[in-house]
N, C-alpha and C positions, 0 to 999 in steps of 0.2 A: 215483292222487292223489284224495283225497276231495273231492267236490263239496259246496258249502255249501247250506244250506236257504234262502238268500235268493232273489232274482229269478233268472231264467234267464240263462245265458251262451250266446251263439250265436257259432259260428265261421264266418266268411265265406270262401268259396272263390271266389277271383277268378283264374281261369286260362284261357288260350286253348285249350289242348289237353286233350282228354278224359282220356287216361291220367294226366296229371299232376294234374288236378282230382280224379280218383277216388283217387289215391294220397294226396293231402293230406287229403281228406275222411275216408278210412279211418283215417289217422294221428290226426286231430283228434277223431274221434268219442268215444274213451274219456274225454276231458277236457271234452267239450261236452255241454250239455243239448240243444242244437239245432244242426244244421249248415245253413248257408245256402248255396245254390248260385246263383251269379250267372250266370244263363243268358245275359245280355247280354255276358259276357266270353268265352264259348265261341265258337270259330270256327264250330262247327256245333251250335247250341243243341239239346239233347235231354235230357229228364228221365228217360227210361226206364232208362239204365244206372245211375243213382244208386239207384233202387229195387232193382235187381237185385244191386248190389254192397254195399249198406248196409242189410241187413235189420235191422229193429228200431230204426233210428235215426230220430229225428224230423227231418224235412227241411222246410226253408223254401225256397221258390223265389221268386227276384226276377229281373225282366227290366227293368233300369233304362234309361230312354230317355236320349238325349244331353242333352235339355233339363233333366234333373235329375242330371247328373253321371255317367251311365252310358254304355254302349257300343252300345245298341240303335239301329239306324238304319232299321229296317223300319217298316211301317205300324202305327199304333196298334191297328188291328183284329187284326192278326197277333200283335202283342205280347201283347195281352190274352187272345187265344185260346190262346196257349202256356201262360199261367198257369192258365187254366181247365182245360186238359188235364192239367197237373201236379196240380191239386187233385183232378180226377176219378180220377187214377191212384193217389192215396193220400197226397198231401202233407199234413203236419200244419199248415203255414201257407203262405200266399202273401202277397206284399207288392205293393200297388198305390199309386201316388202320389196324393195329394190333388188335385194339379193335372191329373190325367187327366180327360178329358171326362166329364161327369156320367153320361151314358147308358152309356158303356163301364165306368166304375167301378162303377156300380150293378149292371150285368149281371154283372160278375165277382163282386161280393160275394154276390149271390143264388146264382149257380151254384156257387161255391166252398163256401158254407155248406151248400148242399144235398148236396154231396159229402162233407161232414164236415170240411172244412178251415177253420181260422180265418183271418181276413183282417186283415192289418195295413195300415192306411192311413197313408202316410208323407209327410213334408214335410222337405226338406233345404234349407239355405241355405249355400252354399259361399263366401259373401262376407262376411256380417255376421250380426248378431242383431237381430231385430225388437224393437219396443217391447213393454212388458208387455201393453198392450191388444191389439196385433196378435197376439202369441203366444196370448193367451187366445182370440181369435177363431178362430185356426187350430185350437186344441184343441176348441173348441165345434163347429166344422164337421166335424172328424173324428168326434166323438161322434155327431153327427146323421146321419152318412153310413150308419150301420148296420154299420160294421166292428166286429170284435171287439176289436181293439187299435189304439192310435195310436202313432205314432213321430214325434218332433220333434227334429231335429238341426241345430245352427247352428254358425257360426264366430264365436267370441268376439273382441272387441277388448280386453277387460279382464276382471278377475275378477267385476265386477258383472254382465256378460253371462252368465257361467257360473252364477252364483247365480239369475239370472232364469229360466234354462231349468230348472234343478233344482227351482225353486219350483213349476213346473207340476205336479209330482207331487201337491201338496196339492189343487189344483183337480181333477185327475183322480180322486183318491181320494174326493172329495165326491160324485161321480156314479157311482163304481164302475167306472171305465173304465181298464183296464190301459194303461199308457203307458210307452214307451221314450223317455227324454228325457235328452240329454247333449250335449256340445259336441265339436267337432273341433279338431285342431291341438294344439300344445304346451300352450296354456292349458287346453285341454279334457280333457287326459289324466286329471286327477284326477276329473273328472265321470263318466268311464266306469266308475270303481270306486265312487264315492260314490253314484251313482244307485241302485244295488241296495240300499244301506243306508237309502235314503230312500223306499223303496216302489216303485222302478222295476220294470217288468215284465221288462225284459231289457236287457242290454248286449251289445256285439259285440266280438269279438277276432279276431285274424289267426291262421292256422295257423302253427305253428312252421316256419320255413323257407319260408313262402309270402308272397305279396304282401298288402299291406294294402288293404282296400276303401275306406278314407278316412284322411286325415291324423290322426295321433295314436292310431291303433288299436294296442293292445298285443298281443304274442304271447300265445296262450292259456296257455302254461306260466307266463309271468310274471304274468298276471292271477290264475291260481289260487294262485300262491305268495303274492301280496299278500292274497288272501282268507284263506288259511290263517294268515298272520301276524296279521291282524286278529282272526280267530276265537280264536287262541291268546292274544292280548293281553286278551281278555275284553271 
């Protein structure tokens, strides 16, 4: 299936057992631009097997803490150290939350970039969507953090919330900051597709037959079919 020339499509692998995670990652790789490995979902978090079994695939490693919708229960120091190790081993991207302690976040950004990995600084709201001014402040803080990309994902109450989040692309473009911005849930599904046509750096999809990483995430094959239909429609 042909990949479009718009923003990137990342497939998120959220599985507890390593063999199943590897199976889904290998299956998704031909349709994905980037494959995200959710280390916090693995019963025994380890990045090395993914490099060994997915040569040539751009890998993004995330270890989401419980306080931002993830499954990592360990110390913040260990969580950040795991991401730094993945970056040093050859990850294309690592993801760190904006709400992470400043010293830990800054340390990871520095070490990851020295290793050649790009850093996505992320912010998720699983309950609502902030005001326009609050969203703008979040984006500005991400930009000032020194990260390479930003990610802002919210839960909309109505279509105005969806439009508010997509509009962040204009602000990000003004300062040349790649941004992933879309909404979760049923209302947010359209934004996962539309964001790429509006300058978004990346959207996220689920592997075919695998778990979703967040409500409203589309299977990768469905997302690619939508893209192809839009391309063909001119």
